[in-house]
C-alpha positions as a Markdown table, in Angstrom:
| # | Residue | x | y | z |
|---|---|---|---|---|
| 1 | Met | 33.1 | 10.5 | -25.6 |
| 2 | Asn | 32.2 | 11.1 | -21.9 |
| 3 | Lys | 29.4 | 13.4 | -23.0 |
| 4 | Leu | 28.1 | 10.6 | -25.3 |
| 5 | Phe | 28.1 | 8.1 | -22.4 |
| 6 | Leu | 26.4 | 10.7 | -20.1 |
| 7 | Ala | 23.7 | 11.4 | -22.7 |
| 8 | Ala | 23.1 | 7.7 | -23.2 |
| 9 | Gly | 22.8 | 7.2 | -19.4 |
| 10 | Trp | 20.1 | 9.9 | -19.2 |
| 11 | Ile | 18.2 | 8.3 | -22.1 |
| 12 | Leu | 18.3 | 4.9 | -20.4 |
| 13 | Leu | 17.1 | 6.5 | -17.1 |
| 14 | Phe | 14.3 | 8.3 | -18.9 |
| 15 | Ile | 13.2 | 5.0 | -20.5 |
| 16 | Ala | 13.3 | 3.2 | -17.2 |
| 17 | Cys | 11.2 | 5.9 | -15.5 |
| 18 | Gln | 8.7 | 5.8 | -18.4 |
| 19 | Asn | 8.4 | 2.0 | -17.9 |
| 20 | Lys | 8.1 | 2.2 | -14.2 |
| 21 | Pro | 5.0 | 0.2 | -13.1 |
| 22 | Val | 1.9 | 2.2 | -12.3 |
| 23 | Glu | 1.6 | 0.6 | -8.9 |
| 24 | Glu | 5.1 | 1.7 | -7.9 |
| 25 | Ala | 4.6 | 5.2 | -9.2 |
| 26 | Leu | 1.4 | 5.7 | -7.4 |
| 27 | Glu | 2.7 | 4.3 | -4.1 |
| 28 | Thr | 5.6 | 6.7 | -4.1 |
| 29 | Ser | 4.1 | 9.9 | -5.6 |
| 30 | Val | 4.6 | 13.0 | -3.6 |
| 31 | Gln | 5.1 | 11.0 | -0.4 |
| 32 | Ser | 7.3 | 13.7 | 1.1 |
| 33 | Glu | 5.0 | 16.6 | 0.3 |
| 34 | Val | 1.8 | 15.4 | 1.9 |
| 35 | His | 0.3 | 14.7 | 5.3 |
| 36 | Gln | 0.0 | 11.0 | 5.7 |
| 37 | Ile | -1.9 | 8.4 | 7.8 |
| 38 | Lys | -0.1 | 5.1 | 7.7 |
| 39 | Leu | -1.6 | 1.8 | 8.5 |
| 40 | Ile | 0.5 | -1.3 | 8.2 |
| 41 | Asn | -2.2 | -4.0 | 8.5 |
| 42 | Leu | -5.9 | -4.5 | 9.5 |
| 43 | Glu | -5.0 | -4.9 | 13.1 |
| 44 | Glu | -3.6 | -1.4 | 13.1 |
| 45 | Thr | -6.6 | -0.2 | 11.1 |
| 46 | Arg | -9.0 | -1.5 | 13.8 |
| 47 | Gln | -6.8 | 0.2 | 16.5 |
| 48 | Phe | -6.8 | 3.4 | 14.5 |
| 49 | Tyr | -10.7 | 3.4 | 14.3 |
| 50 | Ser | -11.1 | 2.3 | 17.9 |
| 51 | Trp | -12.4 | 5.2 | 19.9 |
| 52 | Thr | -10.3 | 6.5 | 22.7 |
| 53 | Ser | -10.7 | 9.7 | 24.8 |
| 54 | Asp | -7.5 | 11.0 | 23.3 |
| 55 | Arg | -8.5 | 10.5 | 19.7 |
| 56 | Ile | -7.5 | 13.0 | 17.1 |
| 57 | Pro | -10.4 | 14.6 | 15.3 |
| 58 | Met | -10.3 | 14.3 | 11.5 |
| 59 | Val | -11.9 | 15.3 | 8.3 |
| 60 | Ser | -13.2 | 13.0 | 5.6 |
| 61 | Ala | -13.0 | 14.7 | 2.2 |
| 62 | His | -16.3 | 14.1 | 0.5 |
| 63 | Arg | -15.8 | 12.9 | -3.1 |
| 64 | Gly | -12.1 | 13.5 | -2.5 |
| 65 | Gly | -12.4 | 17.2 | -1.6 |
| 66 | Pro | -12.9 | 19.0 | -4.9 |
| 67 | Tyr | -11.8 | 22.7 | -5.1 |
| 68 | Pro | -11.5 | 25.0 | -8.1 |
| 69 | Gly | -9.1 | 23.4 | -10.5 |
| 70 | Phe | -9.4 | 20.0 | -8.7 |
| 71 | Pro | -12.4 | 17.9 | -9.8 |
| 72 | Glu | -14.2 | 15.4 | -7.6 |
| 73 | Asn | -12.9 | 11.7 | -7.5 |
| 74 | Ala | -9.5 | 12.5 | -8.9 |
| 75 | Ile | -6.2 | 11.4 | -7.4 |
| 76 | Glu | -4.7 | 14.9 | -7.9 |
| 77 | Thr | -7.6 | 16.2 | -5.8 |
| 78 | Phe | -6.8 | 13.8 | -3.0 |
| 79 | Glu | -3.2 | 14.9 | -3.0 |
| 80 | Asn | -4.2 | 18.6 | -3.0 |
| 81 | Val | -6.2 | 18.0 | 0.3 |
| 82 | Leu | -3.3 | 16.1 | 1.8 |
| 83 | Lys | -1.0 | 19.0 | 1.2 |
| 84 | His | -3.0 | 20.9 | 3.8 |
| 85 | Thr | -4.2 | 18.2 | 6.3 |
| 86 | Pro | -4.3 | 14.5 | 7.0 |
| 87 | Ala | -7.6 | 13.2 | 5.8 |
| 88 | Ile | -9.8 | 10.3 | 5.2 |
| 89 | Ile | -10.8 | 10.2 | 1.5 |
| 90 | Glu | -14.3 | 9.4 | 0.5 |
| 91 | Leu | -14.7 | 8.2 | -3.1 |
| 92 | Asp | -17.4 | 6.8 | -5.4 |
| 93 | Val | -17.1 | 3.6 | -7.5 |
| 94 | Ala | -19.0 | 3.0 | -10.7 |
| 95 | Met | -18.6 | 0.3 | -13.4 |
| 96 | Thr | -18.2 | 0.6 | -17.1 |
| 97 | Lys | -19.9 | -1.5 | -19.8 |
| 98 | Asp | -16.8 | -3.7 | -19.9 |
| 99 | Ser | -16.8 | -4.2 | -16.1 |
| 100 | Val | -13.9 | -1.8 | -15.2 |
| 101 | Leu | -14.3 | -0.1 | -11.8 |
| 102 | Ile | -13.7 | 3.6 | -12.0 |
| 103 | Leu | -14.2 | 6.6 | -9.7 |
| 104 | Met | -17.4 | 8.4 | -10.6 |
| 105 | His | -20.3 | 9.7 | -8.6 |
| 106 | Asp | -23.0 | 10.2 | -11.2 |
| 107 | Asp | -24.6 | 7.5 | -13.4 |
| 108 | Asp | -23.7 | 9.6 | -16.5 |
| 109 | Leu | -20.5 | 11.4 | -17.6 |
| 110 | Asn | -22.0 | 14.8 | -18.5 |
| 111 | Arg | -21.5 | 16.8 | -15.3 |
| 112 | Thr | -18.0 | 15.7 | -14.3 |
| 113 | Thr | -16.2 | 15.1 | -17.7 |
| 114 | Asn | -16.0 | 16.3 | -21.2 |
| 115 | Gly | -17.8 | 13.1 | -22.3 |
| 116 | Thr | -21.4 | 12.1 | -22.6 |
| 117 | Gly | -23.5 | 9.0 | -21.9 |
| 118 | Lys | -24.1 | 6.6 | -19.0 |
| 119 | Val | -21.1 | 5.1 | -17.3 |
| 120 | Asn | -22.4 | 1.5 | -17.6 |
| 121 | Glu | -23.1 | 2.0 | -21.4 |
| 122 | Val | -19.6 | 3.0 | -22.4 |
| 123 | Thr | -16.3 | 1.2 | -22.4 |
| 124 | Phe | -13.2 | 2.0 | -20.3 |
| 125 | Glu | -11.4 | 2.7 | -23.6 |
| 126 | Tyr | -13.8 | 5.6 | -24.1 |
| 127 | Ile | -13.4 | 6.7 | -20.4 |
| 128 | Lys | -9.6 | 6.8 | -20.8 |
| 129 | Gly | -9.9 | 9.5 | -23.5 |
| 130 | Leu | -11.9 | 11.9 | -21.3 |
| 131 | Leu | -10.8 | 14.8 | -19.0 |
| 132 | Leu | -12.4 | 15.7 | -15.7 |
| 133 | Glu | -14.2 | 19.0 | -15.1 |
| 134 | Asp | -14.1 | 20.8 | -11.8 |
| 135 | Met | -17.2 | 21.9 | -9.8 |
| 136 | Glu | -17.3 | 25.2 | -11.8 |
| 137 | Gly | -17.4 | 23.2 | -15.1 |
| 138 | Asp | -13.9 | 24.2 | -16.0 |
| 139 | Leu | -11.9 | 21.5 | -17.9 |
| 140 | Thr | -8.8 | 20.1 | -16.2 |
| 141 | Glu | -5.9 | 18.0 | -17.4 |
| 142 | Phe | -6.9 | 15.2 | -15.0 |
| 143 | Lys | -8.1 | 11.7 | -16.1 |
| 144 | Val | -10.8 | 9.5 | -14.6 |
| 145 | Pro | -9.0 | 7.1 | -12.2 |
| 146 | Thr | -9.7 | 3.4 | -11.8 |
| 147 | Leu | -10.5 | 2.0 | -8.3 |
| 148 | Lys | -7.3 | 0.0 | -8.6 |
| 149 | Glu | -5.3 | 3.1 | -9.1 |
| 150 | Ala | -6.9 | 4.8 | -6.1 |
| 151 | Leu | -6.4 | 1.9 | -3.8 |
| 152 | Ile | -2.7 | 1.7 | -4.8 |
| 153 | Trp | -2.3 | 5.4 | -4.3 |
| 154 | Ala | -3.9 | 5.3 | -0.8 |
| 155 | Lys | -1.4 | 3.0 | 0.7 |
| 156 | Gly | 0.9 | 4.9 | 3.1 |
| 157 | Lys | -1.1 | 8.1 | 2.6 |
| 158 | Ala | -4.8 | 8.1 | 3.5 |
| 159 | Pro | -7.6 | 5.7 | 4.5 |
| 160 | Leu | -10.5 | 5.5 | 2.1 |
| 161 | Thr | -14.2 | 5.1 | 2.5 |
| 162 | Val | -15.5 | 3.5 | -0.6 |
| 163 | Asp | -19.1 | 4.4 | -1.7 |
| 164 | Ile | -20.2 | 1.6 | -4.0 |
| 165 | Lys | -22.9 | 2.6 | -6.5 |
| 166 | Arg | -26.0 | 0.4 | -6.9 |
| 167 | Ser | -24.9 | -1.2 | -10.2 |
| 168 | Val | -21.6 | -2.3 | -8.9 |
| 169 | Pro | -21.3 | -5.8 | -7.4 |
| 170 | Phe | -19.8 | -5.9 | -3.9 |
| 171 | Glu | -17.8 | -8.9 | -4.9 |
| 172 | Lys | -15.9 | -7.0 | -7.6 |
| 173 | Val | -14.9 | -4.2 | -5.3 |
| 174 | Ile | -13.7 | -6.7 | -2.6 |
| 175 | Glu | -11.8 | -8.6 | -5.3 |
| 176 | Thr | -10.0 | -5.3 | -6.3 |
| 177 | Val | -9.2 | -4.6 | -2.6 |
| 178 | Arg | -7.7 | -8.1 | -2.3 |
| 179 | Glu | -5.8 | -7.8 | -5.5 |
| 180 | Thr | -4.1 | -4.5 | -4.5 |
| 181 | Glu | -3.5 | -5.7 | -0.9 |
| 182 | Ser | -5.1 | -2.5 | 0.3 |
| 183 | Glu | -7.4 | -4.0 | 3.0 |
| 184 | Ala | -5.9 | -1.8 | 5.7 |
| 185 | Tyr | -6.9 | 1.4 | 3.8 |
| 186 | Ala | -10.4 | 0.5 | 2.4 |
| 187 | Ala | -13.5 | 0.8 | 4.5 |
| 188 | Leu | -16.6 | 0.0 | 2.6 |
| 189 | Ile | -19.7 | 2.2 | 2.9 |
| 190 | Ser | -23.2 | 0.7 | 3.4 |
| 191 | Tyr | -26.4 | 2.7 | 3.8 |
| 192 | Thr | -28.6 | -0.2 | 4.9 |
| 193 | Phe | -28.2 | -3.0 | 7.4 |
| 194 | Pro | -28.9 | -5.7 | 4.8 |
| 195 | Ala | -26.0 | -4.2 | 2.7 |
| 196 | Ala | -23.8 | -4.0 | 5.7 |
| 197 | Lys | -24.5 | -7.6 | 6.6 |
| 198 | Lys | -23.8 | -8.8 | 3.1 |
| 199 | Leu | -20.5 | -6.9 | 2.9 |
| 200 | His | -19.5 | -8.4 | 6.3 |
| 201 | Met | -20.4 | -11.9 | 5.1 |
| 202 | Leu | -18.2 | -11.4 | 1.9 |
| 203 | Ala | -15.3 | -9.7 | 3.7 |
| 204 | Pro | -15.5 | -10.2 | 7.5 |
| 205 | Asp | -12.1 | -8.7 | 8.0 |
| 206 | Leu | -12.8 | -5.3 | 6.4 |
| 207 | Met | -13.9 | -2.1 | 8.1 |
| 208 | Leu | -17.4 | -0.9 | 7.3 |
| 209 | Ser | -18.9 | 2.6 | 7.4 |
| 210 | Val | -22.5 | 2.0 | 8.5 |
| 211 | Thr | -25.3 | 4.6 | 8.8 |
| 212 | Ile | -26.3 | 4.7 | 12.5 |
| 213 | Arg | -28.4 | 7.7 | 13.5 |
| 214 | Asn | -30.4 | 6.7 | 16.6 |
| 215 | Glu | -30.7 | 4.2 | 19.4 |
| 216 | Asn | -32.9 | 1.9 | 17.4 |
| 217 | Glu | -30.2 | 1.7 | 14.7 |
| 218 | Ile | -27.6 | 0.9 | 17.3 |
| 219 | Lys | -29.8 | -2.1 | 18.3 |
| 220 | Arg | -30.3 | -3.0 | 14.6 |
| 221 | Leu | -26.6 | -3.1 | 14.0 |
| 222 | Glu | -26.1 | -5.3 | 17.0 |
| 223 | Glu | -28.7 | -7.7 | 15.6 |
| 224 | Thr | -26.7 | -8.1 | 12.4 |
| 225 | Gly | -23.9 | -9.8 | 14.3 |
| 226 | Ile | -21.3 | -7.4 | 12.9 |
| 227 | Pro | -18.7 | -6.8 | 15.6 |
| 228 | Trp | -18.3 | -3.2 | 16.7 |
| 229 | Asp | -14.6 | -3.3 | 15.9 |
| 230 | Arg | -15.5 | -3.5 | 12.2 |
| 231 | Val | -17.7 | -0.5 | 12.3 |
| 232 | Ile | -17.3 | 3.3 | 11.8 |
| 233 | Ala | -20.7 | 5.0 | 12.5 |
| 234 | Phe | -21.9 | 7.5 | 10.0 |
| 235 | Thr | -24.4 | 9.4 | 12.0 |
| 236 | Gly | -26.1 | 11.2 | 9.1 |
| 237 | Val | -26.2 | 14.8 | 8.0 |
| 238 | Ala | -27.8 | 16.4 | 11.1 |
| 239 | Glu | -26.0 | 16.9 | 14.3 |
| 240 | Arg | -26.6 | 14.2 | 17.0 |
| 241 | Ser | -26.8 | 14.7 | 20.7 |
| 242 | Lys | -23.8 | 14.3 | 22.9 |
| 243 | Asp | -25.4 | 11.4 | 24.7 |
| 244 | Phe | -25.9 | 9.5 | 21.4 |
| 245 | Asn | -22.3 | 10.1 | 20.4 |
| 246 | Gln | -21.3 | 8.9 | 23.8 |
| 247 | Ala | -23.3 | 5.7 | 23.4 |
| 248 | Leu | -21.3 | 4.9 | 20.3 |
| 249 | His | -18.0 | 5.9 | 22.0 |
| 250 | Gln | -18.8 | 3.5 | 24.8 |
| 251 | Arg | -18.9 | 0.7 | 22.2 |
| 252 | Gly | -15.4 | 1.9 | 21.0 |
| 253 | Val | -16.8 | 3.3 | 17.8 |
| 254 | Phe | -15.7 | 6.4 | 15.8 |
| 255 | Thr | -18.6 | 8.7 | 14.7 |
| 256 | Ile | -18.6 | 10.4 | 11.3 |
| 257 | Leu | -20.9 | 13.4 | 11.1 |
| 258 | Gly | -21.9 | 14.4 | 7.6 |
| 259 | Val | -21.6 | 18.2 | 7.5 |
| 260 | Ile | -21.9 | 18.2 | 3.7 |
| 261 | Gly | -24.8 | 20.4 | 2.6 |
| 262 | Asn | -26.6 | 22.4 | 5.3 |
| 263 | Leu | -23.9 | 22.3 | 8.0 |
| 264 | Asp | -21.1 | 23.2 | 5.6 |
| 265 | Arg | -23.2 | 26.1 | 4.4 |
| 266 | Arg | -23.9 | 27.2 | 7.9 |
| 267 | Ala | -20.1 | 27.3 | 8.5 |
| 268 | Glu | -19.6 | 29.4 | 5.4 |
| 269 | Ala | -22.3 | 31.8 | 6.5 |
| 270 | Arg | -21.6 | 32.1 | 10.3 |
| 271 | Gly | -17.9 | 31.3 | 10.5 |
| 272 | Asp | -15.8 | 28.1 | 10.3 |
| 273 | Glu | -15.6 | 28.0 | 14.1 |
| 274 | Ile | -18.8 | 26.0 | 14.0 |
| 275 | Tyr | -16.8 | 23.0 | 13.0 |
| 276 | Ala | -15.2 | 23.0 | 16.4 |
| 277 | Ser | -18.7 | 22.7 | 18.1 |
| 278 | Phe | -19.5 | 19.6 | 16.2 |
| 279 | Ile | -16.3 | 17.9 | 17.5 |
| 280 | Gln | -16.9 | 19.2 | 21.0 |
| 281 | Asn | -20.4 | 17.6 | 20.8 |
| 282 | Gly | -18.9 | 14.2 | 20.1 |
| 283 | Ala | -18.3 | 13.9 | 16.4 |
| 284 | Asp | -14.9 | 12.4 | 15.6 |
| 285 | Ile | -14.7 | 12.7 | 11.8 |
| 286 | Leu | -16.4 | 15.5 | 9.8 |
| 287 | Ala | -17.4 | 14.4 | 6.3 |
| 288 | Thr | -17.2 | 17.7 | 4.5 |
| 289 | Asp | -17.0 | 19.4 | 1.1 |
| 290 | Arg | -14.7 | 21.9 | 2.8 |
| 291 | Pro | -12.0 | 19.6 | 4.3 |
| 292 | Ile | -9.2 | 22.2 | 4.2 |
| 293 | Glu | -11.2 | 24.9 | 6.1 |
| 294 | Ala | -12.7 | 22.4 | 8.6 |
| 295 | Ala | -9.3 | 20.8 | 9.3 |
| 296 | Gln | -7.8 | 24.2 | 10.0 |
| 297 | Ile | -10.3 | 24.7 | 12.8 |
| 298 | Ile | -10.5 | 21.3 | 14.4 |
| 299 | Lys | -6.8 | 20.7 | 14.5 |
| 300 | Asn | -6.8 | 23.0 | 17.5 |
| 301 | Leu | -8.9 | 20.4 | 19.4 |
| 302 | Ser | -6.3 | 17.7 | 19.0 |
| 303 | Pro | -4.8 | 16.6 | 22.4 |
| 304 | Ser | -1.1 | 17.4 | 23.0 |
| 305 | Lys | -0.5 | 13.7 | 23.4 |
| 306 | Ser | -2.5 | 10.9 | 21.7 |
| 307 | Ser | -2.3 | 7.2 | 21.4 |
| 308 | Lys | -3.3 | 7.8 | 17.7 |
| 309 | Ser | -0.3 | 10.1 | 17.0 |
| 310 | Pro | 2.0 | 7.3 | 15.6 |
| 311 | Tyr | -0.4 | 6.8 | 12.6 |
| 312 | Phe | 0.0 | 10.5 | 11.5 |
| 313 | Thr | 2.9 | 12.1 | 9.6 |
| 314 | His | 2.7 | 15.8 | 9.3 |
| 315 | Val | 4.5 | 18.2 | 7.0 |
| 316 | Asn | 5.3 | 21.9 | 7.6 |
C-alpha cells in the first residue's frame, strides 16, 4: 500500500511539473549553474551602465553567442555562454505573419532553421514546428524562442540588447517588455538618431544602445534630448581613439566596441590577447562572436574591487 501511495505521489509531482507555467520555468532554469548579472529595477540598471573608473569590462554575445551545436538566437545558446562568463546577450527580433515576436536575425528561415519562407509570411504555428540549425548548418533539437520567452529567461541572469528588425513595430516590442516586467533587462538598439528619439519618446525610462562613432555623433545625440543616463554608446566595428572613449566616459557612458567581423578575425589570427588592448584603449563592452574566448582574456583586467561587483554572481 505504501508503494502505491509513493507511486501516486510521484505521478502527481510529475503532472505538476509538466503544468508548471512557462514563465516560472524560464525564470528558474539553471540559475545555480550560470554566471549571472542581477538588476532589480531600472534605477539599478542605470547605475550598472553608468561608467566609473572601477568598471568591470564585459562581453556582449552577438546573436546570443552561437558555437558548434548552439545556434544563434536560442535560449540554450545564451545559457551555454553564461556557463563560462557573465555576459550581455544581444538578440534579434522579427515578427511572424500573425504578429508574434520571435528571435530571428534573417528575413527568411532558410539559413537558421529546417524551414523555408520569409518570417513575415508564415504563422507562428509553422515556426513552432521548426528546429534551429547551428552555424555549420547542423540541425539541433532547439526551437525558435519568442521574445516573451527570452525576456522572461533574462531576468536574474543577463541584460539584453534588443535588435529590432525593420518590419517590427517599436510599440509591440515595448508592449512585450512591459507585459513581462523586464524593463531592467531590456536595452533597445537603435542605429539612427531618429529611431533613438522615437524609442525614447515611446519608452523614456528604458535604456537605449545608440550608435555613436565620433564627436559629431556625440553632438547629435545631445540634440535629441535623450539623457546620457539612458544611453549605452555603440562605437561601431572599428576601434576608436582613447580620447574619444574618454569623452563618452566623461558623460558617464559605457562604450560597446563591435569586434564582430574583422577584429574577431584578427584575434583568431594573432592571438586573443588583442581583446585586452581594446579594453585598455577605453572600450568597456566587447560585442563579439567569440564571447567565451574574449571573456577569458578581459577578465584579467577587472579591478580587485569594484562598485559594480554586487551585480555579478560568479560560479566556479
